Each structure stands twice: as C-alpha cells, then as structure tokens.
mmCIF file of the N, C-alpha and C atoms, coordinates in Angstrom:
data_MODEL
# 
_entry.id   MODEL 
# 
loop_
_atom_site.group_PDB 
_atom_site.id 
_atom_site.type_symbol 
_atom_site.label_atom_id 
_atom_site.label_alt_id 
_atom_site.label_comp_id 
_atom_site.label_asym_id 
_atom_site.label_entity_id 
_atom_site.label_seq_id 
_atom_site.pdbx_PDB_ins_code 
_atom_site.Cartn_x 
_atom_site.Cartn_y 
_atom_site.Cartn_z 
_atom_site.occupancy 
_atom_site.B_iso_or_equiv 
_atom_site.pdbx_formal_charge 
_atom_site.auth_seq_id 
_atom_site.auth_comp_id 
_atom_site.auth_asym_id 
_atom_site.auth_atom_id 
_atom_site.pdbx_PDB_model_num 
ATOM 1   N N  . MET A 1 1  ? -0.134  -6.702  18.553  1.00 0.00 ? 1  MET A N  1 
ATOM 2   C CA . MET A 1 1  ? 0.924   -7.050  17.966  1.00 0.00 ? 1  MET A CA 1 
ATOM 3   C C  . MET A 1 1  ? 1.972   -6.484  17.584  1.00 0.00 ? 1  MET A C  1 
ATOM 4   N N  . ALA A 1 2  ? 2.948   -5.960  18.416  1.00 0.00 ? 2  ALA A N  1 
ATOM 5   C CA . ALA A 1 2  ? 3.966   -5.344  18.010  1.00 0.00 ? 2  ALA A CA 1 
ATOM 6   C C  . ALA A 1 2  ? 4.674   -5.510  17.030  1.00 0.00 ? 2  ALA A C  1 
ATOM 7   N N  . THR A 1 3  ? 5.607   -4.563  16.084  1.00 0.00 ? 3  THR A N  1 
ATOM 8   C CA . THR A 1 3  ? 6.090   -4.741  15.213  1.00 0.00 ? 3  THR A CA 1 
ATOM 9   C C  . THR A 1 3  ? 7.692   -3.752  15.339  1.00 0.00 ? 3  THR A C  1 
ATOM 10  N N  . ASN A 1 4  ? 8.574   -3.735  14.730  1.00 0.00 ? 4  ASN A N  1 
ATOM 11  C CA . ASN A 1 4  ? 9.737   -2.852  14.481  1.00 0.00 ? 4  ASN A CA 1 
ATOM 12  C C  . ASN A 1 4  ? 9.776   -2.281  13.606  1.00 0.00 ? 4  ASN A C  1 
ATOM 13  N N  . LYS A 1 5  ? 9.043   -2.584  12.726  1.00 0.00 ? 5  LYS A N  1 
ATOM 14  C CA . LYS A 1 5  ? 8.821   -1.863  11.284  1.00 0.00 ? 5  LYS A CA 1 
ATOM 15  C C  . LYS A 1 5  ? 8.359   -0.169  11.482  1.00 0.00 ? 5  LYS A C  1 
ATOM 16  N N  . PRO A 1 6  ? 9.244   0.581   10.712  1.00 0.00 ? 6  PRO A N  1 
ATOM 17  C CA . PRO A 1 6  ? 8.669   2.098   10.738  1.00 0.00 ? 6  PRO A CA 1 
ATOM 18  C C  . PRO A 1 6  ? 7.414   2.516   10.631  1.00 0.00 ? 6  PRO A C  1 
ATOM 19  N N  . ARG A 1 7  ? 6.952   3.405   11.162  1.00 0.00 ? 7  ARG A N  1 
ATOM 20  C CA . ARG A 1 7  ? 5.433   3.458   11.180  1.00 0.00 ? 7  ARG A CA 1 
ATOM 21  C C  . ARG A 1 7  ? 5.040   4.992   10.714  1.00 0.00 ? 7  ARG A C  1 
ATOM 22  N N  . TYR A 1 8  ? 4.106   5.497   9.948   1.00 0.00 ? 8  TYR A N  1 
ATOM 23  C CA . TYR A 1 8  ? 3.672   7.003   9.958   1.00 0.00 ? 8  TYR A CA 1 
ATOM 24  C C  . TYR A 1 8  ? 2.095   6.991   9.269   1.00 0.00 ? 8  TYR A C  1 
ATOM 25  N N  . THR A 1 9  ? 1.521   8.217   9.601   1.00 0.00 ? 9  THR A N  1 
ATOM 26  C CA . THR A 1 9  ? 0.365   8.488   9.480   1.00 0.00 ? 9  THR A CA 1 
ATOM 27  C C  . THR A 1 9  ? 0.040   8.994   8.383   1.00 0.00 ? 9  THR A C  1 
ATOM 28  N N  . VAL A 1 10 ? -1.019  8.865   7.545   1.00 0.00 ? 10 VAL A N  1 
ATOM 29  C CA . VAL A 1 10 ? -1.721  9.152   6.304   1.00 0.00 ? 10 VAL A CA 1 
ATOM 30  C C  . VAL A 1 10 ? -3.090  9.790   6.369   1.00 0.00 ? 10 VAL A C  1 
ATOM 31  N N  . SER A 1 11 ? -3.357  10.566  6.013   1.00 0.00 ? 11 SER A N  1 
ATOM 32  C CA . SER A 1 11 ? -4.832  11.502  6.314   1.00 0.00 ? 11 SER A CA 1 
ATOM 33  C C  . SER A 1 11 ? -5.139  11.231  4.553   1.00 0.00 ? 11 SER A C  1 
ATOM 34  N N  . VAL A 1 12 ? -6.369  10.714  4.360   1.00 0.00 ? 12 VAL A N  1 
ATOM 35  C CA . VAL A 1 12 ? -7.213  10.582  3.300   1.00 0.00 ? 12 VAL A CA 1 
ATOM 36  C C  . VAL A 1 12 ? -8.410  10.971  3.421   1.00 0.00 ? 12 VAL A C  1 
ATOM 37  N N  . ASP A 1 13 ? -9.241  11.311  2.045   1.00 0.00 ? 13 ASP A N  1 
ATOM 38  C CA . ASP A 1 13 ? -10.373 11.873  2.141   1.00 0.00 ? 13 ASP A CA 1 
ATOM 39  C C  . ASP A 1 13 ? -11.436 10.366  2.127   1.00 0.00 ? 13 ASP A C  1 
ATOM 40  N N  . ASP A 1 14 ? -12.585 11.072  2.266   1.00 0.00 ? 14 ASP A N  1 
ATOM 41  C CA . ASP A 1 14 ? -13.628 9.775   2.483   1.00 0.00 ? 14 ASP A CA 1 
ATOM 42  C C  . ASP A 1 14 ? -13.758 8.560   1.254   1.00 0.00 ? 14 ASP A C  1 
ATOM 43  N N  . GLU A 1 15 ? -13.471 9.265   0.263   1.00 0.00 ? 15 GLU A N  1 
ATOM 44  C CA . GLU A 1 15 ? -13.798 8.475   -1.068  1.00 0.00 ? 15 GLU A CA 1 
ATOM 45  C C  . GLU A 1 15 ? -12.506 7.625   -1.184  1.00 0.00 ? 15 GLU A C  1 
ATOM 46  N N  . LEU A 1 16 ? -11.213 8.031   -0.774  1.00 0.00 ? 16 LEU A N  1 
ATOM 47  C CA . LEU A 1 16 ? -10.317 7.015   -0.705  1.00 0.00 ? 16 LEU A CA 1 
ATOM 48  C C  . LEU A 1 16 ? -10.123 6.088   0.098   1.00 0.00 ? 16 LEU A C  1 
ATOM 49  N N  . PHE A 1 17 ? -10.604 6.559   1.298   1.00 0.00 ? 17 PHE A N  1 
ATOM 50  C CA . PHE A 1 17 ? -10.688 5.722   2.453   1.00 0.00 ? 17 PHE A CA 1 
ATOM 51  C C  . PHE A 1 17 ? -11.342 4.217   2.190   1.00 0.00 ? 17 PHE A C  1 
ATOM 52  N N  . LYS A 1 18 ? -12.939 4.598   1.370   1.00 0.00 ? 18 LYS A N  1 
ATOM 53  C CA . LYS A 1 18 ? -13.652 3.689   0.909   1.00 0.00 ? 18 LYS A CA 1 
ATOM 54  C C  . LYS A 1 18 ? -13.223 3.037   -0.158  1.00 0.00 ? 18 LYS A C  1 
ATOM 55  N N  . GLN A 1 19 ? -12.400 3.238   -0.841  1.00 0.00 ? 19 GLN A N  1 
ATOM 56  C CA . GLN A 1 19 ? -11.795 2.731   -1.573  1.00 0.00 ? 19 GLN A CA 1 
ATOM 57  C C  . GLN A 1 19 ? -10.232 1.406   -1.042  1.00 0.00 ? 19 GLN A C  1 
ATOM 58  N N  . ILE A 1 20 ? -9.792  1.963   -0.338  1.00 0.00 ? 20 ILE A N  1 
ATOM 59  C CA . ILE A 1 20 ? -8.877  1.318   0.443   1.00 0.00 ? 20 ILE A CA 1 
ATOM 60  C C  . ILE A 1 20 ? -9.750  0.083   1.239   1.00 0.00 ? 20 ILE A C  1 
ATOM 61  N N  . GLU A 1 21 ? -10.777 0.515   1.647   1.00 0.00 ? 21 GLU A N  1 
ATOM 62  C CA . GLU A 1 21 ? -11.579 -0.293  2.543   1.00 0.00 ? 21 GLU A CA 1 
ATOM 63  C C  . GLU A 1 21 ? -12.187 -1.705  1.645   1.00 0.00 ? 21 GLU A C  1 
ATOM 64  N N  . ASP A 1 22 ? -12.473 -0.881  0.494   1.00 0.00 ? 22 ASP A N  1 
ATOM 65  C CA . ASP A 1 22 ? -13.260 -2.068  -0.308  1.00 0.00 ? 22 ASP A CA 1 
ATOM 66  C C  . ASP A 1 22 ? -12.132 -3.082  -1.246  1.00 0.00 ? 22 ASP A C  1 
ATOM 67  N N  . PHE A 1 23 ? -10.606 -2.434  -1.333  1.00 0.00 ? 23 PHE A N  1 
ATOM 68  C CA . PHE A 1 23 ? -9.671  -3.588  -1.873  1.00 0.00 ? 23 PHE A CA 1 
ATOM 69  C C  . PHE A 1 23 ? -9.331  -4.308  -0.540  1.00 0.00 ? 23 PHE A C  1 
ATOM 70  N N  . ARG A 1 24 ? -9.566  -3.923  0.484   1.00 0.00 ? 24 ARG A N  1 
ATOM 71  C CA . ARG A 1 24 ? -9.095  -4.595  1.839   1.00 0.00 ? 24 ARG A CA 1 
ATOM 72  C C  . ARG A 1 24 ? -10.088 -5.863  1.493   1.00 0.00 ? 24 ARG A C  1 
ATOM 73  N N  . TYR A 1 25 ? -11.413 -5.680  1.727   1.00 0.00 ? 25 TYR A N  1 
ATOM 74  C CA . TYR A 1 25 ? -12.380 -6.821  2.068   1.00 0.00 ? 25 TYR A CA 1 
ATOM 75  C C  . TYR A 1 25 ? -12.080 -7.678  0.985   1.00 0.00 ? 25 TYR A C  1 
ATOM 76  N N  . LYS A 1 26 ? -12.091 -6.968  -0.805  1.00 0.00 ? 26 LYS A N  1 
ATOM 77  C CA . LYS A 1 26 ? -12.306 -7.674  -1.731  1.00 0.00 ? 26 LYS A CA 1 
ATOM 78  C C  . LYS A 1 26 ? -10.987 -8.782  -1.715  1.00 0.00 ? 26 LYS A C  1 
ATOM 79  N N  . ASN A 1 27 ? -9.920  -8.521  -1.292  1.00 0.00 ? 27 ASN A N  1 
ATOM 80  C CA . ASN A 1 27 ? -8.608  -9.171  -1.471  1.00 0.00 ? 27 ASN A CA 1 
ATOM 81  C C  . ASN A 1 27 ? -8.261  -9.945  0.043   1.00 0.00 ? 27 ASN A C  1 
ATOM 82  N N  . ARG A 1 28 ? -9.357  -9.646  0.966   1.00 0.00 ? 28 ARG A N  1 
ATOM 83  C CA . ARG A 1 28 ? -9.181  -10.422 2.357   1.00 0.00 ? 28 ARG A CA 1 
ATOM 84  C C  . ARG A 1 28 ? -7.820  -10.171 2.754   1.00 0.00 ? 28 ARG A C  1 
ATOM 85  N N  . TYR A 1 29 ? -7.356  -8.865  3.125   1.00 0.00 ? 29 TYR A N  1 
ATOM 86  C CA . TYR A 1 29 ? -6.386  -8.653  3.933   1.00 0.00 ? 29 TYR A CA 1 
ATOM 87  C C  . TYR A 1 29 ? -6.971  -8.073  5.061   1.00 0.00 ? 29 TYR A C  1 
ATOM 88  N N  . ALA A 1 30 ? -6.155  -9.163  6.358   1.00 0.00 ? 30 ALA A N  1 
ATOM 89  C CA . ALA A 1 30 ? -6.707  -9.204  7.684   1.00 0.00 ? 30 ALA A CA 1 
ATOM 90  C C  . ALA A 1 30 ? -6.613  -7.529  8.255   1.00 0.00 ? 30 ALA A C  1 
ATOM 91  N N  . THR A 1 31 ? -5.939  -6.734  7.705   1.00 0.00 ? 31 THR A N  1 
ATOM 92  C CA . THR A 1 31 ? -5.556  -5.345  8.346   1.00 0.00 ? 31 THR A CA 1 
ATOM 93  C C  . THR A 1 31 ? -5.483  -4.263  7.019   1.00 0.00 ? 31 THR A C  1 
ATOM 94  N N  . ARG A 1 32 ? -6.138  -2.944  7.327   1.00 0.00 ? 32 ARG A N  1 
ATOM 95  C CA . ARG A 1 32 ? -5.799  -1.907  6.659   1.00 0.00 ? 32 ARG A CA 1 
ATOM 96  C C  . ARG A 1 32 ? -4.354  -1.730  6.434   1.00 0.00 ? 32 ARG A C  1 
ATOM 97  N N  . SER A 1 33 ? -3.776  -1.924  7.105   1.00 0.00 ? 33 SER A N  1 
ATOM 98  C CA . SER A 1 33 ? -2.484  -1.657  7.172   1.00 0.00 ? 33 SER A CA 1 
ATOM 99  C C  . SER A 1 33 ? -1.634  -2.432  5.928   1.00 0.00 ? 33 SER A C  1 
ATOM 100 N N  . GLN A 1 34 ? -2.001  -3.669  5.870   1.00 0.00 ? 34 GLN A N  1 
ATOM 101 C CA . GLN A 1 34 ? -1.707  -4.644  5.027   1.00 0.00 ? 34 GLN A CA 1 
ATOM 102 C C  . GLN A 1 34 ? -2.001  -4.478  3.745   1.00 0.00 ? 34 GLN A C  1 
ATOM 103 N N  . ALA A 1 35 ? -3.009  -4.000  3.387   1.00 0.00 ? 35 ALA A N  1 
ATOM 104 C CA . ALA A 1 35 ? -4.049  -3.697  2.262   1.00 0.00 ? 35 ALA A CA 1 
ATOM 105 C C  . ALA A 1 35 ? -3.411  -2.102  1.887   1.00 0.00 ? 35 ALA A C  1 
ATOM 106 N N  . THR A 1 36 ? -2.829  -1.131  2.698   1.00 0.00 ? 36 THR A N  1 
ATOM 107 C CA . THR A 1 36 ? -2.399  -0.353  1.942   1.00 0.00 ? 36 THR A CA 1 
ATOM 108 C C  . THR A 1 36 ? -1.047  -0.398  1.647   1.00 0.00 ? 36 THR A C  1 
ATOM 109 N N  . CYS A 1 37 ? -0.241  -1.052  2.371   1.00 0.00 ? 37 CYS A N  1 
ATOM 110 C CA . CYS A 1 37 ? 1.084   -1.450  2.009   1.00 0.00 ? 37 CYS A CA 1 
ATOM 111 C C  . CYS A 1 37 ? 1.068   -2.364  0.832   1.00 0.00 ? 37 CYS A C  1 
ATOM 112 N N  . GLU A 1 38 ? 0.042   -3.037  0.426   1.00 0.00 ? 38 GLU A N  1 
ATOM 113 C CA . GLU A 1 38 ? 0.098   -3.818  -1.127  1.00 0.00 ? 38 GLU A CA 1 
ATOM 114 C C  . GLU A 1 38 ? -0.473  -2.748  -2.019  1.00 0.00 ? 38 GLU A C  1 
ATOM 115 N N  . LEU A 1 39 ? -1.246  -1.870  -1.779  1.00 0.00 ? 39 LEU A N  1 
ATOM 116 C CA . LEU A 1 39 ? -1.617  -0.957  -2.662  1.00 0.00 ? 39 LEU A CA 1 
ATOM 117 C C  . LEU A 1 39 ? -0.324  0.068   -3.123  1.00 0.00 ? 39 LEU A C  1 
ATOM 118 N N  . ILE A 1 40 ? 0.674   0.531   -2.018  1.00 0.00 ? 40 ILE A N  1 
ATOM 119 C CA . ILE A 1 40 ? 1.693   1.262   -2.049  1.00 0.00 ? 40 ILE A CA 1 
ATOM 120 C C  . ILE A 1 40 ? 2.580   0.404   -3.016  1.00 0.00 ? 40 ILE A C  1 
ATOM 121 N N  . ARG A 1 41 ? 2.936   -0.484  -2.772  1.00 0.00 ? 41 ARG A N  1 
ATOM 122 C CA . ARG A 1 41 ? 3.856   -1.470  -3.581  1.00 0.00 ? 41 ARG A CA 1 
ATOM 123 C C  . ARG A 1 41 ? 3.299   -1.912  -5.016  1.00 0.00 ? 41 ARG A C  1 
ATOM 124 N N  . ARG A 1 42 ? 1.977   -1.957  -5.524  1.00 0.00 ? 42 ARG A N  1 
ATOM 125 C CA . ARG A 1 42 ? 1.844   -1.900  -6.928  1.00 0.00 ? 42 ARG A CA 1 
ATOM 126 C C  . ARG A 1 42 ? 2.026   -0.914  -7.267  1.00 0.00 ? 42 ARG A C  1 
ATOM 127 N N  . GLY A 1 43 ? 1.700   0.502   -6.661  1.00 0.00 ? 43 GLY A N  1 
ATOM 128 C CA . GLY A 1 43 ? 1.847   1.783   -7.145  1.00 0.00 ? 43 GLY A CA 1 
ATOM 129 C C  . GLY A 1 43 ? 3.141   1.934   -7.516  1.00 0.00 ? 43 GLY A C  1 
ATOM 130 N N  . LEU A 1 44 ? 3.921   1.587   -6.725  1.00 0.00 ? 44 LEU A N  1 
ATOM 131 C CA . LEU A 1 44 ? 5.548   1.919   -7.173  1.00 0.00 ? 44 LEU A CA 1 
ATOM 132 C C  . LEU A 1 44 ? 6.059   0.829   -7.886  1.00 0.00 ? 44 LEU A C  1 
ATOM 133 N N  . GLU A 1 45 ? 5.672   -0.350  -8.084  1.00 0.00 ? 45 GLU A N  1 
ATOM 134 C CA . GLU A 1 45 ? 5.891   -1.174  -9.177  1.00 0.00 ? 45 GLU A CA 1 
ATOM 135 C C  . GLU A 1 45 ? 5.455   -0.784  -10.400 1.00 0.00 ? 45 GLU A C  1 
ATOM 136 N N  . SER A 1 46 ? 4.262   0.026   -10.432 1.00 0.00 ? 46 SER A N  1 
ATOM 137 C CA . SER A 1 46 ? 3.680   0.386   -12.009 1.00 0.00 ? 46 SER A CA 1 
ATOM 138 C C  . SER A 1 46 ? 4.624   1.440   -11.853 1.00 0.00 ? 46 SER A C  1 
ATOM 139 N N  . LEU A 1 47 ? 5.449   2.235   -11.233 1.00 0.00 ? 47 LEU A N  1 
ATOM 140 C CA . LEU A 1 47 ? 6.075   3.592   -11.745 1.00 0.00 ? 47 LEU A CA 1 
ATOM 141 C C  . LEU A 1 47 ? 7.525   3.133   -12.184 1.00 0.00 ? 47 LEU A C  1 
ATOM 142 N N  . LYS A 1 48 ? 7.859   2.088   -12.180 1.00 0.00 ? 48 LYS A N  1 
ATOM 143 C CA . LYS A 1 48 ? 9.057   1.484   -12.697 1.00 0.00 ? 48 LYS A CA 1 
ATOM 144 C C  . LYS A 1 48 ? 9.297   1.424   -14.085 1.00 0.00 ? 48 LYS A C  1 
ATOM 145 N N  . ASP A 1 49 ? 10.391  2.258   -14.498 1.00 0.00 ? 49 ASP A N  1 
ATOM 146 C CA . ASP A 1 49 ? 10.750  1.991   -16.085 1.00 0.00 ? 49 ASP A CA 1 
ATOM 147 C C  . ASP A 1 49 ? 11.643  0.828   -16.391 1.00 0.00 ? 49 ASP A C  1 
ATOM 148 N N  . PRO A 1 50 ? 10.680  0.255   -17.234 1.00 0.00 ? 50 PRO A N  1 
ATOM 149 C CA . PRO A 1 50 ? 11.015  -1.110  -17.993 1.00 0.00 ? 50 PRO A CA 1 
ATOM 150 C C  . PRO A 1 50 ? 12.689  -1.296  -18.293 1.00 0.00 ? 50 PRO A C  1 
ATOM 151 N N  . GLN A 1 51 ? 12.867  0.526   -19.131 1.00 0.00 ? 51 GLN A N  1 
ATOM 152 C CA . GLN A 1 51 ? 14.324  0.399   -19.601 1.00 0.00 ? 51 GLN A CA 1 
ATOM 153 C C  . GLN A 1 51 ? 15.474  0.835   -18.767 1.00 0.00 ? 51 GLN A C  1 
ATOM 154 N N  . SER A 1 52 ? 15.038  0.894   -17.643 1.00 0.00 ? 52 SER A N  1 
ATOM 155 C CA . SER A 1 52 ? 16.445  1.198   -16.543 1.00 0.00 ? 52 SER A CA 1 
ATOM 156 C C  . SER A 1 52 ? 16.702  0.107   -15.310 1.00 0.00 ? 52 SER A C  1 
ATOM 157 N N  . PRO A 1 53 ? 17.764  0.170   -15.156 1.00 0.00 ? 53 PRO A N  1 
ATOM 158 C CA . PRO A 1 53 ? 18.016  -0.962  -14.440 1.00 0.00 ? 53 PRO A CA 1 
ATOM 159 C C  . PRO A 1 53 ? 17.681  -0.689  -13.015 1.00 0.00 ? 53 PRO A C  1 
ATOM 160 N N  . SER A 1 54 ? 17.243  -1.896  -12.332 1.00 0.00 ? 54 SER A N  1 
ATOM 161 C CA . SER A 1 54 ? 16.377  -1.718  -10.827 1.00 0.00 ? 54 SER A CA 1 
ATOM 162 C C  . SER A 1 54 ? 17.518  -1.012  -10.199 1.00 0.00 ? 54 SER A C  1 
ATOM 163 N N  . ASP A 1 55 ? 16.634  -0.343  -9.298  1.00 0.00 ? 55 ASP A N  1 
ATOM 164 C CA . ASP A 1 55 ? 17.344  0.503   -8.071  1.00 0.00 ? 55 ASP A CA 1 
ATOM 165 C C  . ASP A 1 55 ? 17.553  -0.276  -6.822  1.00 0.00 ? 55 ASP A C  1 
ATOM 166 N N  . ASN A 1 56 ? 18.140  -0.801  -6.196  1.00 0.00 ? 56 ASN A N  1 
ATOM 167 C CA . ASN A 1 56 ? 18.088  -1.922  -5.219  1.00 0.00 ? 56 ASN A CA 1 
ATOM 168 C C  . ASN A 1 56 ? 18.518  -1.013  -3.872  1.00 0.00 ? 56 ASN A C  1 
ATOM 169 N N  . SER A 1 57 ? 18.522  0.239   -3.883  1.00 0.00 ? 57 SER A N  1 
ATOM 170 C CA . SER A 1 57 ? 18.971  1.026   -2.699  1.00 0.00 ? 57 SER A CA 1 
ATOM 171 C C  . SER A 1 57 ? 17.674  1.213   -1.839  1.00 0.00 ? 57 SER A C  1 
# 
C-alpha cells in the first residue's frame, strides 16, 4: 500500500521493540507503523503545557 506521507527509519533496542510490539497487539493495530505513530502522538500530547496556547504550526 503506497503512501505520500513522509517516511523515516528509527532504530530501537530489543526491549523497546518488544514494548512497541506488545502495545501494537494489545491495541489491535494492523501495522507496527500505526502503533508507533500512536505512541508518538501520545508522547507529544503528554508534553504539551496546559498553560500555554496551542501551537498549530
């Protein structure tokens, strides 16, 4: 399945890979990419400062 989305490669150690795979299967993501994107979204969301205005850039 082709996509026009930007791509890049990330290397992780065995333990982090296992955690990503566990998250993927537990949450029924069809692909590792989908699970990884969701983990990144959640991580970025958790870093937002509730006191500052949204950065929509």
